[in-house]
N, C-alpha and C positions, 0 to 999 in steps of 0.2 A: 958174749960181748954186747949184744943188742940189749939185753936185760939191764946191764950196768948203766947204759946211756939213757934208757927209757925210765928207769926208776926215779932219778931226780926230777925229770920232767913231769912224771905222774904225781909225785909228791907235791911239787909246786902247784900243779893244777888243782889238786884236792884241797890244799890249804888256802887257796884264794890268792896266791902270790902270782905276780906276773914277772916276766923276764925283764921288763922295763921299769920295774919298781912297783911298790904296793899302791893300789888305788885307794883314794879316800872315799869312805862310805859316808854318805850324807843322809840325815833323816829328812822328813818332809814337813817339819813344823813351819807354820806361817808366822809372820810377825809384822806388826805395824809400827811405824814411828809414832811416838806419843809421849805426852807428859801425864803422869799419874800422881794422885794423892791418895794416901791410905790413912785410916784412923781406926781407933777403937770406939765403936758406937757408944759404949758405956761412958766415955769421956764427955759426951754431949747430953746425957740425961736419959729420960724415959724413951720408949719406942718412938722413933721418928720425931724427936723433939726439935731437931734442927734441920735446916736446909743448907746443903753444902754446894757451893757454886765455884767451879774452877774454870778460869779463862786463860787461854794461851794464844797470844798474838791475835786477839780479836775473836777467836772461836771459843764458845763456852758450852759447858755441860753442867747440869744440876741434878741433884738427887737428895733424898732424905737421909738422915744420919744412920738409920737402921735400928734394929732391936738391940737393947742393951745386953742380951744374952749371946749375940753374935760375936765371935772373937775379933773380927776386923771387917772393914768395908773399904771399897775403893771407888774411885771415879777417874776416868781417863779422857783426855782430849786428843783426838787423832791429829797428826801433823801431815802435811803434804808429802807425797812420795818424793824421794830425792832431796830432802831438806838438808842432809849432810851435817857436818860438824859446825853447828851454829849456836848462837845464844838467842833465846826467845824470852819475851816478857811473860810472866806467870802471875795471875791474881787469884787469891782465895778470899771468898766472902762466906761467912757462916752466919746465918740468921736464925732467930727463934721461930719455930713453926707456929707458935701460939701468938706471940706479940708482934713479930716482925722486927724486933730489935736486933741490931748487929751484935753478934757475940765475938767474932774474930774477923779482922780485915787485914790482909797482908799482901805484899807483892815482892817478887824477886825476879832476877834474871837467871834463867836456867841454861847451863851449858850442857848440850846434848852429848851423850856418849854412844858409841857404836856398839851394837849387840849383834851376835851371830848365833841364833838359837840352834842351828844345825851343825855348828862347828866353825872354826876360824876360816877355813877355806871353802865353806859352803854358803850358798845363798839361802835365804835373803839376808840382807843387812837392814837393821832397823836402828833408828836414832831415838834415844829415850832419856828421860829424866824422871825420877821418882822422889816424892816428898812425903813427909808425915804431916798431916793436918793436925796440929797440936791445938788443944782448946784455949791455951793462953798465949803461946809463943807464935802461932801462925804456922807458916811453912818452914819445917825443919828437916834435917836429915833423917831418913828412916833407919839409919844404923842404930842397933841396940834397942829398937822399938819392941816392947813386949806386946805380943798379940793376944795375951790372955791376962785376966785380972789378977 
């Protein structure tokens, strides 16, 4: 009789189940709230032919466009912790590294979306927006963006 009662309890313990319900296992990935832009370096010419500047609510980051043989490049501007579901102004400026001429200038208002890299019920929560830095259209949706030539 004792074996009949202990067998289900032993099975539950070995499979990770609890009597109060299954616990959620969370991974330990970290995440920052940020706005990002990604692009294909080949779209902007030869190696490091352009300077990409992304500004979000007054904070800016800048980098070169990258090598034409790289499949894609990104730049991100970190947002304050606890920014929540808000809308932030985003500005993109792309200039020629050689002449300093403006290639692309665009601005949008980005609605941040909540991300949970470790699962819906796990921390942390990050608020993000991502754009494609297009060489003619400026800031566009990254959906459907081909990351190879």
